[in-house]
N, C-alpha and C positions, 0 to 999 in steps of 0.2 A: 352535643357536639356532632356535627355531620361527619359521615364516613369519609367523604372526599377530602377532608382536611389533611389526612395522612396518606392519601393515595399516592402522591408523587414521591413520598419518602420511603416507601417500601421497596426493598430490593433494587437499589439504584442502578445496578449493573444492567437490568433489563431495559433501561431507558435507551440504550444504544443497540439493543438486539433487534434485528430486522426479521421480518417474516421470510419463510423459505422461498417464496416466490418474488421477493423484492429484488431489485437490480443488484448485480454483483457488488457495485460500489457501496451500497447500503449494507449488504451482508458482511462485507469485509472491513467495516469501520473499526478502527483500533479501539480497544476497550481499556487500555492502560497507557501511561506515558511510555512504558517500555516498548509497546507495540507501535507507538506513534512515529510516523516517518516525516523527515524534513524539519524545517524551522529550528535548526540547531543554534541559530543566532539568539534565540530567546528561550529555548528549551534544553540546550546542551548542559552538560554538567557544570554546575556553578553559576549558570545564567539566572538573571533576575526572576523571570516568570516561574521557572522550575523551583527556585528556592521559595518563592512566595506561596506556590501551590502546596509543596510538600510540607511547609511549615504552617499551612492553613492561616496565612497572614494577609492574603489579598483582600481588598475591599471592593472596588469597582474596576472593571476592565473593559476596554473596547478592543476587539480583534478586527483588524482592518487588512483586507487583502482581496485578490481576485477570486473568482469562483473556483471551487474544487481544490483548495489548498489546505482544508482541514479546520476551518473556523468553528463550524457547528460541532464537529467531532471533538475538538479540543475543549469546547465549553462543557460537553457531557463528561469528558474525562476529568476535568477539574471538579465537577460536582461529585464524582465518585471518590476522588482522592481526598476531598474535604469532608466526605460523609454528610453533606448537607442535603436537605430536600431540594429537589430540582424542578423548576417550573419553566415551561417554555411558552413564550408569547410570540406572535408574528407581527412584524411591523406593517404588514399588509392587512391582516384580518382583525387584529385586536383593537380594543377601544379603551377609553379612559376608565370606563366601568370595570373592564377586565383587570386593569392595573390595580385599581383600588381593591377589588375583590381579593387578588392574590396578596396584596400588602396586608389586608386585614387577617387573612388566613395565616400569613407568616408571623404576624404579631401574636396571634393566639397560640400558635405552635411553639414559639420561643418561650412564651410565658409558662406553658404547661410542661414542656419537655426539655427546654433549653436548646433544642435543635435549630440551627439556622436555616435560612432559605436563600438559594441562589436563583435569581430571576434572570433567565436568558431571553433576550429579545433579538430574534433573527431579523435582519434587515432594519436595524434601528433607524437608519436614515429615512425610512418610510413613515415614521412617526412624525406628526406635526408638532409645532412648538408646544401646544397645550398638553399633548400626550407626554412629551419629554419632560415638561415642567412638573407633571404629577409625580414623577419618580424622585425628584430632588429631596423633599422632606423625609421620605422613607430612607434614602441613602444617608442623609444627615443624622437621623436617629439610629441608624444601624439595623433597622427592621429588615432590610433586604441587602443582599450583596448582588451587585448587578454585573452581568456580562452582556455586552452588546456585540453583534457581528454586523459588519457592513462591507460592501464592495466599493463604497464611496468615501472619499477623504473626510474623516470625521471633523476636521478643522473647518470644513466648509458646509457639511451636511448635518452635523449634530450641534445642538445648542451649546454655546460657550460654557454656561454653568455646569452642564453635564460633562463636557470634556474636561473641565478643570477639576472635577471630582473623580476623574477616572485616569487610570494608567493606560495609555494607548500603545498597543503592540502591533507592529506591522508584520504580516505573514507574506512570505515570498512564494512565487511559483516553484513547484518542486523540480528538482534537477532530473535530467534524463536517467541518471543512475538510480535516483530514488524511485522513479516510476517503474524502471525495469525490476527493481527489487520488489515492489508491490505486486507486479504481475507474476513474478516467480512464486511469491508467497500464495497468491490466489490460486495458481495452478496446482499447488501441492496440498492446499487445505481441503481435507476430506469433509469437514463439518459445514463450513460456511462458503467455501470456495468451489473450484472446478475440479477438485481431486477425483471425484467419481468418473469424470470423462477421460481420465488418463491422457490429458492433452499436453503437448510439447510445443514450444515456440522457437522457431529458428532465430539465430542471432540477428539476421536482417529484418525479420518481422518484428522482433522485440524493439530494435532501434527505431523502426518506422513508427510503431504505435507510440512509443515514448516521445518521439520528436513531434509528431503532429498533435499530440495531446496538449502541447504548449504549457506544461507545468500543471495541468489540471488532472488530478487523480481520478475524479469521477468520470471524466471523458475517457481517460485511458482504460480504466477497468471495464466500463460498459462496452467499449469497442472490442476489448478482448473477449468478453462474454459473447458478444454477437458473433465474433469470428469462430469461437468454439462451438456454439450451439447450432450454427448454420453449416458446419462442416460434416462431411460423411466419414464415419470411422472406417479404418481399414479392416482387414480380415481378422486382426487380433483385437479389434475394438478400440484401437488407439486413434487419437486425432492429432494431426500435425498441422500447425499453422505456419505457412510459409509467407514470403513477402507479398505474393499476389493476393492471398486471402486477407492479409492484414490491410492491404491497400483498399480492397473492396469493402472492408468493415468501416472505413472512414472515407466516405466519398469526397468530402471537401473539408479542408482544415478551417476551423473557425478561429479567427483572431479575436482576442479579448480587446474590444475597442468600443467604449461607450461614447456616443456622440457628444455628451455634455459633461463627461466626468474626467477622472484622472488620466485614463488611457488616451483620451483625445488630447488633453492639454500637454501631457508629458511627451507624447509622440510629436506633436507640433513643435514643442520646445526643442526636442532633439533635432528635428528637421532644420529649424532655423539656425540653431547653434552649430550644426554640421556645415551648413553653407558658410557661416561666418568664420568657421575654423579652416576654411579652404580644403575640406575633405569631401570630394565629390562622391566617393564610394559610400560613405555613411549617409550623406544627404539622399542619394538615390535609394538606399535601403529604406530609410524612414518614409520617403515618398511612396515606395512600393507598398509598405505596410498600410499607409493611409488609404491608398487607392484600393488595395485588396479588401480593406474593411468597409469600403463604401463611403469614404469621406467625400464631402462636397468638393468638386474640383474647383469651384469658384473660391472657396476658402483657401485652398492650396495656392491658387494663382495670386490671390491677394497677398499672402505671406511672401511670395517670391518678389512681387512688386515692392513691398516694403523693404525687404532685404536689399534690393537693388540700390535703393537710396540710402538706407540706414547704414549698411555695412560696406558696400562698394563705393557708392557716392562719387566724389570727384576723381577718384583714382581711375575710373572707367565709366564715363557717363553713358556709353553704349549699353551698359548693363540694364539701365532703366528702359531703354528702347526695346531691348530684347524681352524684358519682363512684361512690359505693357503689351507688346505684340503677342506674347504668349497668352496673356489674360484675355485679349480680344479673340484670339484664335480658338481657345477652348470653349468659349461661349457658342461659337458657330459649329465646331467640329463635334464636341461631346465625346463621351467614352464609347469604345475603348481606345480610339486613336488619340484622344487628348493626352494619354499617358506619354506619347512620343514628344509632343510639344512641351509638356511640363518637364520632362527629363532634359530636353534641350536647354530650357531656361535654367534649370537647377544646376546643370553642369557648368553653364556659363558663369552663373553667380558664384558658384563654389570655387572656380579656378581663376576668377578675376582678381586683380590686385585690390586690396581693401583700404578703405578710409572711412571713418565715421565722423570726420571733422565738420562737415556741413550739418550733420545731425547734432553734434555737440554745440555748434555755434547757435542754432536756433533755440536750443534748450537754455543756454546761458543768457541769450537775449531776452527770452520769455521770463526768466527768473528776475532779470533786472527790471523789466516792465512791471512785473507783479509786485516786487518788493522794494525797488529803488525809486528815486525821484524820477517822475516822468519828464523826459527831456523835451524842450520846445523845438519845433522845426526851425532851423536857421532861416533868417529872413531871405537870403539869396536863393533858397530852395522853395520858398512858398509860391503858391499859384499867383501868377501876375497877369492872367488873361481876362480878368473882369475889370470893369470900369471902376476907377478909384483905387486900384491896387498900388499904383505908384505912390499915392498919398501916404500909404503905410510903409513904403520902402520895400514892398514885396518884389522879389526878383532882382533887386539892385545888387550889382556885383557878380551875378551869375556868369560863369564862363562856359560857353558851349564847347564841349570837348572836341567835336568834329572840326572846329575851326583851327585846331592845333595839329602839329605833325604827330602822327602815330595815334591820333584820336584820344590823346590823354593830355590833361593839364592838371598840375597839383591843385586840388580843391577839396577841402574837407567837408564832409556832409553830415557829421555827427559831432555834437559838442563833447569835448573831452577826448575824442579820438580813441575810445576804447576799442581793442581788437577782440572780436568774437571768433573769427575764422582763422584757424592756425593750420595751414595745409601741411600735409606730410610730403615725403619725397617718393611715395609709392605710385607706380604707374604714371598716368598722364598728369596726376596732381603735382608731380615733381616739376613739370614745366610751368604749371600755374603758380607754384611757389616762387619760382625764379622771377616771374613777371610781377607778382604781388610784392615781393621783397623790394623790387625797384620802385614800384608805386609808393610803398610806405616810406621808403627813404626820401623820396621827393616831397611827400607830405610833411615829414619831420623837418626837412630843410626849410620848407615854406613857413611852418609854424615858428621855427627859430628866427627867421627873418622878420616875421610879423611882430614878434615880441621884442625885438631889439630896437 
């Protein structure tokens, strides 16, 4: 038996211990559930994950959340609480051979000692389909207990069979209060933290660092360490971190925003729904987040144009003109000035009266074309400009509306007379509704006369 078979199972607490010269965030990793900060919705007293871990009854888990919220740390804590051998693989660096090697070792260990193995795969979304599929038989047989960590939505980036065999837990960004508590603990910790520097943090500095960290504990603690280590102690050897020092420690706030992941789609969704909800303040905020994160302004402009027709529609047709003008303008202007044009269009769309009835009309008509009987074109509407058309009766009985007063004459153009467009009374669509109600009344009277 090779010595490395049991290597990971010895002294599991050392798995999370960091070297003295490691970044503060690594040194301050929680070692027990009692030390763990945040995620009370899944780890609070009586919550499912906490019960499963303490009872040693979990099988496969996927931890999903943004960077710096404790996914890797939680996986290590789980391994210690369950007293299992803990093995780490990387979604970036590990191969199918690595998975099989660890599975074989786990099988031998369980047979010889009865000890189980937890296989932790960091960035599981980086595994391709073949790599993920290799895990399945070992999970089915209970050879391995699997923990995967990912910043990408597992329902999109992890194979369905693996997701179906796992309990997915979503980890949320840490609150400002949680981050302030972590910093306070780090400043006092003599063994792993910044205790030897006798540093203090002003209230303003603490709030600033916790705010710009955006729920990311790693970012917050590493910024705190930089502030302390780069400051000059006073005559008593103490370090005081004020607001100015904390601002210098984080030159620019980094927004979590992946161009092809959840942050992108969730923010775009919030942006669109805020315009639809007539909330210009929220719409402007989500616009600002996208622009700050470097979102393609052409993507933003396209969403505004779509909202102009889908959500404002006939209630204010000027919305589409404003949106299209904005789309064309940002192509020419570019950033940073394009933000002004986009904001103009966003506020217009958000504050305009709303109607989605044109959008609903085309959806209903498309559904009928797809699933219903295809209606023939009435003969009086068919093309009559070619030789021989009269022989087929094409164009016969067609009434030219401009020959009549008001440019209207009762004349149905669709067999059955089904109504797809149902206007609201919102904005300018209210006037359209009045006119259309009159037209439809005339059509109904004509149909009644024709049938009598």
